[in-house]
DOKETI-796834 format. One record per residue: residue number from 0; x, y, z of N, C-alpha, C in turn. Coordinates in nm, 2 decimals, decimal comma. Each point is the difference from the previous one (the first is absolute). Last residue first. Layout:
BEGIN
     n       nu       nv       nw      cau      cav      caw       cu       cv       cw
   NUM        X        Y        Z        X        Y        Z        X        Y        Z
...
END
This chain:
BEGIN
     n       nu       nv       nw      cau      cav      caw       cu       cv       cw
   162     2,53     5,37    -5,55     0,12    -0,07     0,06    -0,02    -0,07     0,12
   161    -0,31     0,19    -0,42     0,02    -0,03     0,11     0,16    -0,09     0,05
   160    -0,27     0,12    -0,45     0,14     0,14     0,06    -0,05    -0,05     0,17
   159    -0,22    -0,24    -0,38    -0,07     0,02     0,10     0,09     0,14     0,09
   158     0,19    -0,25    -0,38    -0,12     0,06    -0,03    -0,07     0,10     0,08
   157     0,44    -0,19     0,13    -0,01     0,09    -0,14    -0,16     0,05    -0,04
   156     0,11    -0,28     0,40     0,08     0,12     0,02     0,02     0,09    -0,11
   155    -0,29    -0,39     0,01    -0,06     0,06     0,10     0,11     0,13     0,01
   154     0,10    -0,34    -0,28    -0,08     0,08    -0,04    -0,07     0,10     0,11
   153     0,35    -0,30     0,15     0,04     0,10    -0,14    -0,11     0,09    -0,07
   152    -0,12    -0,35     0,28     0,06     0,13     0,09     0,04     0,10    -0,07
   151    -0,15    -0,41    -0,18    -0,11     0,09     0,04     0,05     0,09     0,09
   150     0,28    -0,27    -0,19    -0,01     0,07    -0,11    -0,14     0,09     0,07
   149     0,21    -0,26     0,33     0,12     0,08    -0,06    -0,06     0,05    -0,12
   148    -0,25    -0,35     0,16    -0,04     0,08     0,08     0,13     0,13    -0,05
   147    -0,21    -0,33    -0,35     0,06     0,00     0,11     0,01     0,11     0,08
   146    -0,43    -0,13    -0,32     0,15     0,07     0,01     0,08    -0,02     0,14
   145    -0,44    -0,23    -0,27     0,07    -0,01     0,13     0,12     0,08    -0,03
   144    -0,34     0,11    -0,38     0,08    -0,10     0,04     0,04     0,00     0,14
   143    -0,10     0,41    -0,33    -0,05    -0,12     0,02     0,08    -0,09     0,06
   142    -0,07     0,56    -0,03     0,10    -0,09     0,00    -0,09    -0,14     0,04
   141    -0,09     0,59    -0,12    -0,02    -0,13     0,06     0,09    -0,12    -0,03
   140    -0,10     0,57     0,11     0,10    -0,13    -0,07    -0,05    -0,11     0,05
   139    -0,23     0,53     0,01     0,03    -0,15     0,07     0,08    -0,06    -0,06
   138    -0,05     0,54    -0,08    -0,08    -0,12     0,00     0,06    -0,13     0,04
   137     0,05     0,54     0,18     0,02    -0,09    -0,08    -0,09    -0,15    -0,04
   136     0,13     0,23     0,47    -0,03     0,07    -0,13     0,05    -0,09    -0,12
   135     0,03    -0,19     0,43    -0,08     0,12     0,06    -0,04     0,08    -0,14
   134     0,09    -0,54    -0,10     0,07     0,13     0,09    -0,07     0,12     0,01
   133    -0,06    -0,57    -0,08    -0,05     0,13    -0,03     0,08     0,13     0,10
   132     0,02    -0,55    -0,22     0,09     0,12     0,09    -0,08     0,12    -0,02
   131    -0,19    -0,51    -0,07     0,00     0,13    -0,04     0,10     0,08     0,07
   130    -0,05    -0,55    -0,14     0,01     0,08     0,09     0,05     0,16    -0,05
   129    -0,22    -0,56    -0,08     0,04     0,11    -0,05     0,00     0,15     0,10
   128     0,04    -0,61    -0,03    -0,04     0,12     0,11     0,04     0,13    -0,11
   127    -0,21    -0,24    -0,25     0,00     0,00     0,14     0,11    -0,06     0,06
   126    -0,28     0,20    -0,49     0,14    -0,10     0,05    -0,01     0,06     0,15
   125    -0,30     0,21    -0,26    -0,01    -0,08    -0,08     0,10    -0,12     0,06
   124    -0,24     0,48     0,09     0,05    -0,05     0,06     0,00    -0,14    -0,08
   123    -0,16     0,47    -0,05     0,02    -0,09    -0,09     0,10    -0,12     0,06
   122    -0,25     0,32     0,22     0,13     0,05     0,00     0,07    -0,08    -0,13
   121    -0,47    -0,03     0,11     0,02     0,14    -0,01     0,16     0,02    -0,01
   120    -0,13    -0,44     0,09    -0,04     0,05    -0,11     0,04     0,14    -0,02
   119     0,04    -0,17     0,43     0,09    -0,02    -0,10     0,00     0,01    -0,15
   118    -0,31     0,19     0,34     0,13     0,05    -0,01     0,11    -0,07    -0,07
   117    -0,41    -0,23     0,01    -0,02     0,13    -0,05     0,14     0,09    -0,02
   116    -0,05    -0,40     0,25     0,03    -0,03    -0,14    -0,05     0,12    -0,08
   115     0,12    -0,17     0,50    -0,06     0,15    -0,07     0,06     0,00    -0,13
   114     0,03    -0,42     0,24    -0,11     0,04     0,08    -0,03     0,17    -0,07
   113     0,36    -0,24    -0,16    -0,13    -0,12    -0,01    -0,13     0,09     0,05
   112     0,48     0,19     0,01    -0,11     0,02    -0,15    -0,11    -0,08     0,00
   111     0,24     0,25     0,40    -0,03    -0,13    -0,01    -0,09    -0,03    -0,14
   110     0,36     0,39     0,21    -0,12    -0,03    -0,08    -0,01    -0,13    -0,03
   109     0,32     0,35     0,33    -0,04    -0,13    -0,02    -0,13    -0,03    -0,06
   108     0,44     0,42     0,15    -0,17    -0,06     0,00    -0,01    -0,12    -0,07
   107     0,35     0,35     0,26     0,01    -0,13    -0,08    -0,15    -0,10     0,00
   106     0,23     0,54     0,13    -0,08    -0,08     0,01     0,05    -0,13    -0,09
   105     0,35     0,40     0,18    -0,09    -0,07    -0,08    -0,10    -0,10     0,04
   104     0,26     0,27     0,30     0,07     0,03    -0,12    -0,09    -0,03    -0,13
   103    -0,08    -0,17     0,48    -0,02     0,12    -0,02     0,09     0,10    -0,12
   102     0,13    -0,50     0,08    -0,12     0,04     0,07     0,04     0,18     0,00
   101     0,25    -0,33    -0,22     0,01     0,10    -0,05    -0,12     0,07     0,05
   100     0,14    -0,43     0,16     0,12     0,07    -0,03    -0,02     0,12    -0,02
    99    -0,34    -0,29     0,01     0,05     0,06     0,13     0,13     0,06    -0,01
    98    -0,20    -0,16    -0,40    -0,08     0,12     0,08     0,04    -0,01     0,14
    97     0,22    -0,30    -0,25    -0,01     0,13    -0,06    -0,03     0,10     0,07
    96    -0,07    -0,45     0,10     0,14     0,05     0,07     0,02     0,14    -0,02
    95    -0,41    -0,21    -0,22    -0,01     0,03     0,17     0,14     0,05     0,01
    94     0,04    -0,17    -0,41    -0,09     0,17     0,00    -0,02     0,01     0,14
    93     0,16    -0,38    -0,05     0,13     0,09    -0,06    -0,08     0,12     0,02
    92    -0,25    -0,38     0,05     0,08     0,04     0,12     0,13     0,12    -0,02
    91    -0,30    -0,16    -0,41    -0,06     0,05     0,15     0,08     0,06     0,11
    90     0,14    -0,27    -0,39     0,04     0,19    -0,03    -0,09     0,03     0,13
    89    -0,07    -0,44    -0,13     0,13    -0,03     0,04     0,06     0,18     0,02
    88    -0,47    -0,12    -0,11     0,02    -0,06     0,13     0,16     0,04     0,04
    87    -0,12     0,09    -0,43    -0,08     0,09     0,06     0,02    -0,02     0,16
    86     0,15    -0,32    -0,33     0,05     0,11     0,00    -0,03     0,14     0,08
    85    -0,29    -0,39    -0,05     0,14    -0,05     0,07     0,09     0,14     0,01
    84    -0,54    -0,01     0,00     0,14     0,03    -0,12     0,13    -0,02     0,07
    83    -0,48    -0,01     0,17     0,04    -0,14    -0,01     0,15     0,02    -0,11
    82    -0,26     0,38     0,20     0,02    -0,10     0,11     0,07    -0,13    -0,05
    81     0,05     0,49    -0,27    -0,11    -0,10     0,03     0,06    -0,10     0,10
    80     0,12     0,55    -0,18     0,06    -0,12     0,04    -0,15    -0,12    -0,03
    79     0,24     0,53    -0,06    -0,13    -0,06    -0,04     0,03    -0,17     0,01
    78     0,22     0,45     0,24     0,02    -0,13    -0,02    -0,12    -0,05    -0,05
    77     0,21     0,49     0,06    -0,12    -0,06     0,00     0,02    -0,11    -0,07
    76     0,30     0,42     0,27     0,00    -0,10    -0,07    -0,14    -0,08    -0,02
    75     0,13     0,55     0,11    -0,05    -0,13     0,03     0,05    -0,11    -0,13
    74     0,12     0,53     0,27    -0,01    -0,10    -0,10    -0,09    -0,11     0,06
    73    -0,18     0,41     0,25     0,12    -0,06    -0,04     0,01    -0,10    -0,11
    72    -0,38     0,22     0,14     0,10     0,12     0,03     0,13    -0,06     0,02
    71    -0,46    -0,14    -0,35     0,11    -0,03     0,10     0,06     0,11     0,05
    70    -0,27    -0,06    -0,41    -0,05     0,08     0,12     0,10    -0,04     0,15
    69     0,05     0,04    -0,60     0,04    -0,07     0,12    -0,06     0,08     0,11
    68    -0,12    -0,05    -0,53     0,04     0,09     0,11    -0,02    -0,03     0,16
    67     0,02    -0,12    -0,61     0,03    -0,05     0,13     0,00     0,14     0,10
    66    -0,27    -0,07    -0,43     0,09     0,03     0,02     0,00    -0,02     0,16
    65    -0,39    -0,11    -0,28     0,12     0,03    -0,07     0,15     0,02     0,04
    64    -0,45    -0,05     0,26     0,07    -0,14    -0,06     0,09     0,01    -0,10
    63    -0,29     0,21     0,38     0,12     0,09    -0,08     0,07    -0,13    -0,07
    62    -0,38    -0,08     0,30    -0,02     0,13    -0,03     0,10     0,09    -0,11
    61     0,06    -0,45     0,16    -0,14    -0,01    -0,05    -0,02     0,14    -0,03
    60     0,41    -0,14     0,20     0,01     0,00    -0,17    -0,16    -0,02     0,00
    59     0,25     0,20     0,40    -0,14    -0,01    -0,02     0,03    -0,04    -0,17
    58     0,41    -0,12     0,39    -0,06     0,07    -0,14    -0,16    -0,04    -0,03
    57     0,28    -0,07     0,45     0,09     0,00    -0,13    -0,06     0,07    -0,11
    56    -0,25    -0,02     0,41     0,17    -0,01     0,08     0,07     0,04    -0,14
    55    -0,47    -0,08    -0,07     0,03     0,08     0,11     0,12     0,05     0,03
    54    -0,16    -0,35    -0,30    -0,03     0,14    -0,04     0,02     0,10     0,12
    53     0,11    -0,43     0,10     0,09     0,03    -0,10    -0,06     0,15    -0,08
    52    -0,26    -0,18     0,36     0,11     0,01     0,03     0,11     0,07    -0,10
    51    -0,40    -0,23    -0,12    -0,05     0,12     0,05     0,15     0,08     0,05
    50     0,05    -0,44    -0,21    -0,03     0,11    -0,07    -0,03     0,14     0,05
    49     0,29    -0,32     0,29    -0,11    -0,04    -0,09    -0,04     0,12    -0,09
    48     0,50    -0,16     0,28    -0,14     0,13    -0,05    -0,08    -0,13    -0,08
    47     0,42    -0,02     0,41    -0,09    -0,08    -0,11    -0,10     0,09    -0,02
    46     0,50     0,07     0,18    -0,14     0,03     0,03    -0,09    -0,06    -0,11
    45     0,51    -0,12     0,28    -0,07     0,03    -0,12    -0,14     0,05     0,03
    44     0,24     0,06     0,40     0,06    -0,08    -0,10    -0,07     0,05    -0,12
    43     0,17     0,21     0,52    -0,09     0,00    -0,15     0,04    -0,07    -0,08
    42     0,00    -0,01     0,55     0,08    -0,02    -0,09    -0,10     0,00    -0,16
    41    -0,18     0,02     0,43     0,07     0,13    -0,03     0,09    -0,01    -0,10
    40    -0,26    -0,37     0,12    -0,09     0,13    -0,04     0,11     0,08    -0,04
    39     0,18    -0,36     0,23    -0,06    -0,03    -0,17    -0,04     0,12    -0,05
    38     0,09    -0,04     0,46     0,11     0,05    -0,08    -0,06    -0,02    -0,16
    37    -0,30    -0,14     0,31     0,03     0,16    -0,01     0,12     0,03    -0,05
    36    -0,12    -0,43    -0,03    -0,09     0,08    -0,05     0,01     0,16     0,02
    35     0,30    -0,30     0,25     0,00    -0,02    -0,12    -0,08     0,08    -0,09
    34    -0,09     0,00     0,43     0,12     0,05     0,01     0,01     0,01    -0,18
    33    -0,33    -0,24     0,15    -0,04     0,13     0,05     0,11     0,08    -0,05
    32     0,08    -0,49     0,04    -0,08     0,06    -0,14    -0,03     0,18    -0,02
    31     0,17    -0,23     0,40     0,13     0,02    -0,10    -0,08     0,05    -0,13
    30    -0,31    -0,04     0,39     0,13     0,11     0,00     0,09     0,00    -0,10
    29    -0,26    -0,38     0,00    -0,10     0,11    -0,02     0,09     0,14     0,03
    28     0,18    -0,39     0,11     0,00    -0,03    -0,14    -0,08     0,13    -0,03
    27     0,05    -0,01     0,43     0,13     0,00    -0,07    -0,02     0,01    -0,14
    26    -0,37    -0,16     0,29     0,01     0,16     0,01     0,14     0,01    -0,07
    25    -0,07    -0,44     0,00    -0,11     0,10    -0,08     0,03     0,12    -0,01
    24     0,26    -0,24     0,27     0,02    -0,02    -0,10    -0,07     0,05    -0,10
    23    -0,15    -0,03     0,43     0,12     0,10     0,00     0,08    -0,01    -0,15
    22    -0,38    -0,30     0,10    -0,04     0,17     0,02     0,09     0,10    -0,06
    21     0,15    -0,49     0,05    -0,07     0,03    -0,10    -0,08     0,15    -0,02
    20     0,20    -0,16     0,41     0,12     0,03    -0,10    -0,08     0,04    -0,15
    19    -0,29    -0,09     0,36     0,06     0,12     0,02     0,14     0,01    -0,11
    18    -0,23    -0,43     0,01    -0,10     0,11    -0,04     0,05     0,16    -0,01
    17     0,25    -0,33     0,21     0,01    -0,01    -0,14    -0,11     0,09    -0,07
    16    -0,01    -0,08     0,47     0,13     0,08    -0,06     0,01    -0,01    -0,12
    15    -0,40    -0,20     0,16     0,02     0,15     0,01     0,11     0,04    -0,04
    14    -0,02    -0,45    -0,04    -0,10     0,06    -0,05     0,01     0,16     0,01
    13     0,24    -0,27     0,29     0,07     0,03    -0,10    -0,08     0,05    -0,12
    12    -0,17    -0,04     0,41     0,09     0,09     0,03     0,07     0,02    -0,15
    11    -0,32    -0,31     0,07    -0,06     0,14     0,00     0,10     0,08     0,00
    10     0,14    -0,43     0,03    -0,07     0,02    -0,13    -0,05     0,14    -0,02
     9     0,16    -0,17     0,43     0,10     0,03    -0,09    -0,02     0,05    -0,12
     8    -0,34    -0,11     0,30     0,04     0,14     0,04     0,12     0,02    -0,09
     7    -0,20    -0,44    -0,02    -0,08     0,08    -0,06     0,07     0,16     0,03
     6     0,23    -0,34     0,18     0,02     0,03    -0,17    -0,13     0,08    -0,04
     5     0,00    -0,09     0,48     0,12     0,07    -0,06     0,06    -0,01    -0,17
     4    -0,39    -0,18     0,18    -0,02     0,12     0,03     0,13     0,07    -0,03
     3     0,00    -0,46    -0,05    -0,10     0,05    -0,09     0,02     0,16     0,04
     2     0,23    -0,25     0,28     0,06    -0,03    -0,12    -0,07     0,08    -0,08
     1    -0,17    -0,08     0,39     0,09     0,09     0,02     0,08     0,06    -0,15
     0    -0,29    -0,37     0,06    -0,08     0,08     0,01     0,08     0,15    -0,01
END
């Protein structure tokens, strides 16, 4: 009988202590996730555009379809891509790195051609990835394919005039 009472007390103790460990672990995970989320929110990355945001931040091609009039306050890169595209997937992390490296100096926008077919058609996108380099003044320059980081940085310096 004493053994049964002792075993019962021991099992209650173990369950209670394990429960506290699980609760502490859960609290720690929530705390760590909150810290990660806060850090991520502070870091600027690429910006996903739909048609409405494109018209507002880049160019209102509906009101003025014949001439380029960039609406942004910093130069930008626009990556026309698709989720299924291998070269698009390859260049995506490079664009994220560049967005962090040039934070505050330029924008890097992404347009999913599968979801934004009207935008892709308006800009004659026939091959992906297609990248537009849009300076503050003048017409954008287009490049096709997954460009290496060094080439992208060269275009940022020469076309967008960003160091």
